[in-house]
N, C-alpha and C positions, 0 to 999 in steps of 0.2 A: 568339230569345230563349235557346233551350237552349244554344247555343254561348258566348253571354255569361255564362250563369249558371255554366255549367261552369268557363269562364274566371275568373270571380269565386272559384269555390271554389278553382281551383288556385292563384290568387294568394294568397288566405286561408293555403292551405297551406302556399305557397312562404314568405310571411311570418313563419307561426309557426315554420318551419324556419331562417329565416336573420335575422328581424328582431328588436328589443329585446323584452323581455318583462318584464310584471309579474307574477308568481306570487302565486295568491290561493288561502286555506285558509279552508276553513269548519267549525268546531269544534262549531257549537252542537246537533248531533246525537251527540256523542261521538267516539271513534276505537277501533276495534277493534286486537287486536294479532296474532293468528295466522291461519292460514287457515282456512277454516271447516270445521266436523265432517262434512259431508256435503253432497250436491247441492242440498237442500231450503233448508239454511243459507246455501249460496254464492247461491241465487236471492234469498233475504231480505235478504242483506247485499250485493247487487251494487254497490251506490252508496254503501257506507260506505268511509270512509277508513280505510287502514290504518298503524300505526304502522310497520312496516317501510320502506314507500314512503315516508312523511313523512321519515322520519330519512334514508333514501339520497338522496332527492330533494333536500332542504337541502344534504347535502353536495355533491351535483353541481352544484347551482346555484351555491353559494358560489365555484366555478371556472369558471364559464360567463360569459364577457364579455356575453353576450346580455342575461343578466338583469340587470335593472336594480332592483328592489325586491320585497318581499314584505308582501303585505297579509293578516292574518288576522284574520276575523270569530271572537270569543269572546263569552262571556256565557253559554253554558249551564251547566248542573250536572251533566254525566253524565261528566266526567273525574275520576278519582281522585287522590289527591295525588301518588303515586309518578308516575303517568303525565304530570301536569301538570310535574312537575320534569324528566322525560325530555325533553318537548319543550320547555322552558324553554332548556335546556342546548343542545339542537340550535339552536334559535333565537341563542342567545347566540354559539355557534361561528359561524354564519352571519353574524353581525353584524361579525365581525373582517375579513370580506373587504371591509367600506369600503360595504357595500350596505345600501340604505335599509331597515329593517323598521317596519312600521305594524300596531298592534293597534286595532281599534275595535269598539265593542259599542251594540247597541240599549239595552243595560242589564246591568250587573253584578249580576245578581241583580234580583227585584224588590223592594228594600229589605232583602233577606235572603239570603243564600246565595250573596255574592258573592266570598267569600275566595279560593276558587281560581281563577275565570275572571281576578280582578285579579292573583293571583299570579303566573298564566302573563304576564298585560299586562305587567308589569313589566319584562319580559327584552327588551321592544322599544324601538326609539329614540324612538317617539311612542305616545302613548294617545289615542284620540279616543274620545268618548261622545256618543250621542243628546243633544240638549237637554231631552227629557223623561224620559231614563233616571235611574239612581239608582245608587250605588255601595254596594252592602250589605257594606262593611266591617265585619263586627260581633263582632271577636273571635273565639275559639275556645271551643266549648263542647261537652260531651258529655251527653246527656240520653238516660235508658233508663226504659223504661216498666216498672212491677212490678206484677204481675196476682195477686199472692199474696192482696189483700184480697178481689178479686173473686172468686178462686176459693173462698176462704172462706165467702162468701156463698151462692155455687152449690152448695156442698158437694162439691167437688172438691178432694181432696190430691195432693199432687205429692213423691214420695220421690226422692233422687238422693244420689250420693255423688262424690267427686272427688279426685283427689291433684294438685296440694294448695289451699292456701288462697285463691290468685289466679285459679284455675279458675272464673270467675264465668258460664260460659254458661248455666245452669241458675238463675242468682239470680233472673231476672224472675219466675219461677215460684215459687219457696221463699222470697224474701224481699220486703220492702217498701221496699227503699233499699237503697243500696251498701252492702256488709259496709265493714269498716276496710282490709282489703288490696286489696278491689276498688277502693275508692275512692283509695286509694295510686298503685295502678298506672295508673288513667284520668286522674288529676291529673297525673303526669309525664308522660304521652303528650300531654295536650293544651298542658303548657307547653313540651313539644319541638316541636310542629306551630306553637304562636305563636312561637317563638324563629326557626324557619326564615322563617315570613310576615313578621316584622318585619324579619330581615335582606336579605328581597328586598326590601322597600320602601325601606329604607335605601339599598341599593346602585343600585336602579333608577330612584328619586326624586331620588336626590343629597341624603338627608336624615340626619340623626345618628341613632343606632339609640333614643337617648332620645326625638327626635321621631318617628320611625317607630312606637315603642310607644304614644306618647300619640294619635296619629291611630287606632291598632287599638282603642284605647280608647274613643274618641269617636264611633267610626262607629255607625250608617250616614250616609250624604252624599245631600244632593239634587245634581242635575248641577253648579249653580252654586257651590255649596260644595266639591264635588271638585275644580273649576279653580281656586276661590281658594285652596285647601290646596296646590295643585300636585300633586295626585294624578293629574290629566289634562292634556294639551297643549292641548285644545281642545273646544268643543262643537258639533259637526258631524253632520249626516246623512251617509246612504251616499253620495249624488252629491255630495255636496261633499268628502268625503274622496277619492274616486276621480277627480275633477276636479283636486285638488291633486296626486296621484300622476302623472297624465298630464303635468302642466305640468313637473314634476321629472324622470320618466323620459322624457320626449319624445312628441309627440304622435303620432307612429307606433307608439308600443309597444301590443303587443297583450296582454291579460289571458287567462290560463291557469292553470288549476287545478294545484297542484303535484302531487297524484296522477297527473294526466293527462300532464303533464310528464315525470315519473319513468317512467312505464309506455310513452310514446313513446320514450324513450332506450333502456329496455331492450328494446324490439322492434328497435329501429335496430342494437342490438347481437347481436342473436338469431344472424345469420348467422356472424359472427365467433366467438361463441362455440361455435356448433355446429361449425366447422370445427376450433377449439383443442381441443375434445373429441373429435372424430376423430382427429385427431394424437397428441393425449396423452390415451390412454384410462385411465391411471393418475394424473389430473390430483387433487392432494390437495385438498383442503376442509376446512372447518369445518362441523359439522352442526347445526344449529338444529331443536332438538325442543320443542315446547310442551306444558307441564302445566297446563291452565286448567280451574278450578271443582271443585266438591267431589270429593273423592277415593272412589270406587266401586269395586266388583267389576265385571268385564265389561269391554265396549267403551265406549267415549267416546262421547257423544251430545250433542243440542241438550237445553236447558235453562234456568232462569233462574240467577243467580248469578254471583259472577267468571267470566270468560272467557267468558260466554254459553252453558256447558253443563258436565255433569258430565265428570271425568276418568277414565277407564276404566284400572283397572290393567294390563289386558290389553293396551290399545293403546297406552299409554305404555311398558310394559317390552318390547313386541315390538319398538317404536321404536328402543330402546335396545339391543337387541340387534342389531337389523339394524344400528346403528351400529358395535357393535363386531364384527360379521362383515366390514364393508366396509373393506377395505384404505385406500380412498380418503379415510376420514372419520377425519384426523388427530387431531381435537380436537372436543368436544361442549358447546355452551352449552344448558342445559337452562333455559328461561323460566317460573319457575313463578308462579302466580298463583291462590293456593288457600287457602282459609280451613280445609282440612282435611278430614276425613271418616274413613271406615273404618281403623282400625288395623292390621288383617291386608292390607286393599289398599295401604296405605300402604307396608307391609313387602316386599309384592312389588316395587314400583318401587324401593323403598331397596337391595334386593337386587341388583338390574340396574344401579345406579349404583356399588356396590361391585364388582361384576366387570368392569365398563369401567375402573374404577382398576386393579384388578389385570391388566388386558390393557395396561397402558402408555398409556393414552388419557385426556390431561387433560378433566375435567368440571367446567365453570365454571358456575355457577347465576347466573341474572340474576333477582332478584326483581322483581315487579310490584308492584300497589298492597297486596297481601296474600299473605304466605306463613308463616300460622301454623299449629301444631298439627302436623295432615299433612304439611301444606305446608311447614313447618320440617324435619319427620321426613324426606322425600325429597331435601332438599337439605343435610342434616348431613353425608353423606359426601363431599361435591362437595371438589375440590381448593381452590378460591377460590368464596367466595360473595360476590356483588355486590349491594348493595341500596342504593335511594333514600333519602336522609333521612327522607322520609314515609311508608315502607315500613311497615306492620303485619306483624312477625313475632314469633316466639317462641311463647309459650303452648304450653309443654313441658309437657304433664300429659295426664289423662285424665278422663272422667266419664260416669256411667251413671246412669240414673233412669227413672221411669214415672209415669204419672197414677193416681191411684187414685179411682174411681168409686163405691165402694160407698153413701156418703151419699147421693150425689143419685139413685142408682138406687132406695135406700129411699124417698126422697121422691116420687117419679116411680112407685113401684109397680112397679118392674122388678125381675124375679129372676133369678138364673144358677143354673145347677145343671152340675156336671161329670162325667165319668167318665174318670178317669187310670190310666195305668199307669206306675209311678215317682212316687219322692216330689218331685221337684222340675218334674213335666209344667206343672203352672199357676205357675209361680214369677214370669212376668211377665203374668199376668193382670190386667187393670185392676180387677177387682172386689174385690180384697183388697190390703193392704199385704203388704211381704215379711216373712216369718219370721224370727227369730234365724239359723236355720239358712242360710237363704238368704242373709241379710247377711254372712255369714262367706264364703260362696263367692263374693259380689260382691267383697268387700274382698281376697279373695286375687288375683282377676281384676285388679283396679285395681293391686293392687301389682305383679304381675306385668307388666302393660304400662306403668306408669311407671318400674320397673327397667329394662325393655329399652329403653324411648326414652331415658332417661338414659344408659345404658351405650353405645348406639348415638353418641349426641350426644359424649360424652366422647370417644370413639375418633375420631369424624370430624374435631371440632373440637381435638382434642389439648389438651383440658384433663382436670383431675382430676374425678373422681366429684362430691366435695365442691363444687368450684366450680360444676358442672353444676347440681347440686342447688338451690345458691344463686341462680343465674340462672332455673331453671326454676319447679318448683311453680304451674306453668299461669299465669306473669306473660306478660302482652304487652309488647311494647318496640316503639319507633320503629327506623327503622332506622338512623338516626344513633346511639341508645345502643346499638343491637346491634352497631354497629362498635366503640364504645368500649368495651364488655365483652367483645368476642371471638366472639360468636354469629354476626357475619358479618365479613369481611375488609375490604372497601372500599366507599365510597360509589359509585355511578354509577349509568349505565343498561346499555342491551343493547348500545350501542356500545363501552362500555367492557369489558363482559364479552367481547364479540367479540376486541377487541384483545388481553387477556388470554390468551385461548384460542390465538391465533395464535402468540404469544409463547412459550407453554407447548410448544406442538407444531412450534416452529421454522418456521413456516411464513412466506412473506412478508407483508407489511402489506396487499398487495392481493389474499391468497387468497381465492377465493370462498366465500360463506357460503350453505349450501343447505338449505332445509326440509325435514325429513327425519321420516318417509320421504315420499317425492313421489309422490305417489298420484293419478291422472286421476279423471274423475267415472266413467268406467265400474270403475274400480277399487274405487271406493267404493259403487257400485251393485251389482255383482255378491258373490256369497256368497265369504269368503274360503276357499282351499283348505286352509290349516292353520293353525296358531296364530304362525306366522312369517309378517313380513309382507314383500311381493314384493322389496323392496330387499336383503332379507340374501341372496338367491340371485344377485344381479345383481352379479358382480364386476367387469365391464367395460361400457363404453357406447360402443357403435358404432351403424350403421345398424340394424341389427335393434331395438336398445334404442330408438332414436330412434322407430320405427314402432309398437312394443310401445306405448310410453309414449303416443303420440298417439292411436293408432287401437285399442287393446284386442284384443279378441279377431279384430277384422277386420284384423289388421295384413297377413297374408298377401296377401289379395285388393287391399288397398291399395297395397302394394310391387308386386304384377304388373300392376296397373293403370297406374303409374307416378305415383301421386297424391303430394303432398308428404308428407313424413314427420311433420309437427307436428300432424296431426290433421284433421280434419272440417270444422273452421270455419277453416282456412287458404285464403286466396284461391290458386284455382290458375291456372297458365299465366303468361303475361307480359302484363303490361298494356300497351294502346295507347291513346296519346292523340293525336287528330288537331289539328295546328296549321295556320293557314291560310297560314303562309308557305312560299314555295317555295325550294328548292333544286336544284342541278346536281350530277351525277356528279362525284366528286371535290373538291366545292366544301370550304371548309375554314369549318367552323361552328364558332358558340360555343355550349359547352355546361356544366353543372354536374355535377361528379363529387365523390367523396367524397375528402378528404385522405389521402395514403398515410400520414400520419401519427397521425391521429386521426380515427375512424372516425364520430364526431359531427360534424365539421365538413365543411362543404361549398365546394370551390372552383370559381372560374370557368376553365374552360380551352380551347384550341382545337386541334381535331384533324380529320383526313380520316377523319370516321366515318360517312359517309353514302353510301349504295350504291344507285343509281338500278335501278328496274326497267322497261325500255322498254316491255314490254308492259302492264304494269299502271299506270305513269306516277306510283308511289309512290317516294318516298325514305325508307328505313330507317336511323334513326339511333340507335343502341343507346346508353342511359345505363345506370347501375348498376340492376338490377333493374326497369328499365322501357325498354319499347320505343317512341320517338317516331316518328310516322308524319308525314311532310310530304309535299305533292304537288310534284312536278317540274315 
């Protein structure tokens, strides 16, 4: 029984290696971008699909003859517009290989919030919807809740100042509706998104722009209505979709998650990559640095918001310094997904980007779903800014304010008293409004921050100060409009940014891309030795670096014990598989081995690879990385 089970597992592994595949991807729980910030986040997101794995996996699969089709479950509402566009572009590139792509959904939103999932689905050959589902194609709307009236009834005031009229972050506390400038900016943003959605429907469903626009205005649709309008190709349950896929791809085609496919190939190439790194210690690469979340002082960490946590200025600036010090890092891609935050923390990161450019290393910014305010501040000095058409960017401005609770304190019978040393010690007290003198100081600070912001944007973007002020004033732009007005250079995603970085650095098209800094779990847990991250001091990558990267402080013991250098979770030794077939000394046996030209391809070969041990009556047949044991 055990032998049969083992044989079945081996056969399944073998088929996964050599048989036809149907790759599948589940996007209903969203998708992550960069690596986890710490070991706890790594455990919490261990099963979460990551965008780089998907992009690289689709690129690899498009050239893999074993891959017959791609099926993706869509329908969740956890993807931003820019990330959706990046995935759609990758699927479109995969389709050019001539392989079938299928999107299916239980529902595109529950009669609402189906725009983005359906936007992604239009990039596939076929779209299937569960018969009980709906297509929540409801047009584009921006709704904001304004609390001014409620705060007035409670006796809570809110004082704020901004630079300039489009900076609307505090409007929900100070206004009862959109101001004129805010409405103008939001209206244009909604129109830009609607244009992009309409173009995708027209292209993917073979309709005219007028028909696509009319369908966007008439939604949402029931399943049968969506089928009648030609928005989907069929109404099928999951089992029916997959049964049809197997008929077209072949009954022996196996299902395999795309991220599992990509990681399997990455592990298979690890020995070759390690050998190449040992032979070429100065191998040049593109460093990928992630800047996700609200910008704050200190180190990055877990938390809510874009990117899943806060972006610490210490962490990101140290990574940029490390890339500047590493001679092998010839170009840097800074992946920004941030709504902004602290002005001074943003300035810390800005300074390191400027120093990188001064050192002669190209810096290319790849914008995610949002790169606004401080997120745009740190992007402005880059050589090239690449944004998706749906990226929310700009918001070049500044705001400051505080709530005033004096009235509600009086109603509740709450009193305050203070003892101060200094005229402005209680400047931000919630029990009173700002004085005229304090407003003078606040306005001076706002003017200084805005002046600094626009000056740095003008320098980085090579625009006049007047032109920057015209585009700034706190206004938010779509990525498409940002490219048109010069705030960004090109539309595209992470892959486009990497290609630009390679060209700018004079690297080949297949030059490696490495997440930077590359810290293991032990490095994340132990206290830092200094404000410099460890890769800044690592100028080479040899055997010692392999051990220290995998084992951390225990690397000397691991090396002395002869353990594998890749870490404690690596399977040690040589694996043995007992097979019932008999062999004789010197017998020519058939075996599978890696192709000498392609490490991912296995070829059937014949060789005198068995050696009989007369005392043990065992014959040892060595395969690459596996020792097969046959009874003589």
